Every structure is written in C-alpha cells, then in structure tokens.
Steps between C-alpha positions, in 0.01 A plus 500: 500500500218469250226762501133447521315176589822300531555674846174344625610159364836529685325622811259201521763239401819607672655381830566760747668448852511124424134473447380363182201698350543743778272769382193264458575372842508842644187589318322212641616582862382858448163385360448267799576769746284754336189270444510359856550852651222639268250239637607547869532873492172550317311293757665667793436859365138441419430314830654782705321760284163332563562491867607869516194601286206290608586379861504717807736408795717665763822666380384500139574869446826474692603202277425695180692805627797289590497320161480838327798628679702187436406521138696826478821319537659298204485123535875446462542658853371168643749307288760441782225379746355265246831355395593413861151343567535284186852400589385389841261250337745410225304657213788721392747397236769687704486210740634246244145369440495457121162349449138604416471624856680812373207581276255434796678746711486748205116437471462564875694819478272627235162382618533513891430879527272524195199554709610844607444625145123482542418863456403500132296187543326623800387810305351269244311302754371811679304569181328160504165526710531385855143385487636199290715386798220571755252294306731216464565509862128471572488196280772332706810551287833522659733774418730292296192361297385866446843601386541199265145462363377858493779769508763334271259432212415873502866612523657394168673834427670523843596126487670547162668824626630330815608190306700709248685701772563192696646323188718783357678549834678165523529477129724805484649517850880479546586622848325237709575220261868591504526507879282196582607260221860612519768385244572141599251320281478641142226249403272661764539857391213707372528690168604831656790340691601286206511790253678721762770238535550485123632856520640530856525144646812293563492382132389830360567550122449830335457323160170361646321841499295419196375189667443701821282737295306214344426377841373838602264483205374158605416635837323807385284345239267295729439802728408720201274238356322452832440871543375547149267214526360583846544885500117543504463314826821654635365848452169406647656361808716805569212755438246301698744466799557865494137612539469434869767452771 
C-alpha cells in the first residue's frame, strides 16, 4: 500500500462491505447522530440543571442524591436494558430493521438519560443571582421564558462545555453503536463500527490497517480542532460549575 496521503484517498473512495464510498457514508451517519444528540442533550442537561438550581419542589434533594448515586455506575451497564427497549419498538438493527430508524434508536440511547448529567451545569447556575429569576417572576415571566431569555444568554461557557461533551460522546462511541445498529446494514454504520469492521469484521483485511489509521486521524482532527477553538469557554464552564454545588 502507498504511504502518506494516498491512504486518505483510498479511504474516501473505496468500497467496503458492498457500500460504495463507505467511509463518507459512515462519517455522515456519525455526524448526524452526534449533532442531533448534541442539540437534544444540551437542552435536556441545561433544563434539568436550571430546575435543580433555581426551583424548589418536593423530593428535589432526593432526586439529586439518586442521580449522584446512579452517576457512579458506568453507562454501558444499562446497555442490555436499552437494547431490549429499542428492540421492542423496532429501533434496533438487530431486529432486521435496516433503515434510518437505526440511527434514531442510537440518538435516543445517547440523549434519553442525558439530563442526569446536570451536576456541573447546576453548579454554574447556582452562581447566577437568584434575584434575576425572582424579578422576572414578578414581571409575569414563566419558568421557560426565564430560562430561555435570561439564564441562557448569561451561560455561554456552560452551554459550550455541555455541547462539547454531548458531541464527543456519540462521535467516538463504539459500544452502543455496535450493539444497537448491529452488523446487518453496513450503509447505516457509524465510523467507529465501520473502522472496527475493517480490522475485525466478516470481511476484515489486515492490509487495510493504513486506511484504518487514516480513518482514526479523520475522527480525531475535528475533536482536537473544536477543543482548541473553544478551550477558553470549556475551562470557564468547568471552573464556574465547580464553585458551588
């Protein structure tokens, strides 16, 4: 195999598992899942964080304690339960469903429980003066309007931090993608599943290692670029969220 940029050319133009231009297709699938999950998860995390920080209701402390305990367990422990739930509603590739519904199931798996990761964002919202919320309520604003019009414009660092973490998870994940999408529809694979299959799948070929490495570079570059461009806001979001719990 040729060395250097030729491997990237082969990667983007080759046919794998019967799918023409397979890597760009996998890249597009991954981008769709990551972007949609980023939007959904960011909204859910910030919404729950606002509720936990600025609203007072029964069982609030109990809810925070439960989510803190559940957060101690790795996410893949829920993989079997999530798989059977998605299988029951035909959103798993293992059921023979080889359509875009596979990606919808994957998005649901990533975003459905995202609100439980509200702790850092709650710490950021705790720093914001509660007098802003109280004044807005006196003027007749609803909680959603307060959150959307007042809190979010003041929360750029934590929004960027939450969006980055929500994007990088699906972008690099392999376990959930492999279990939920399955192996029946190569055109619906994400990049991680596709690259893994080049080395260890049913049509694995050890000579494709250089293209596999090129694919890994293509996946790593966007993440590095995002963190370098937004590192200022990322650090502000983390540190501000750690001031008050």
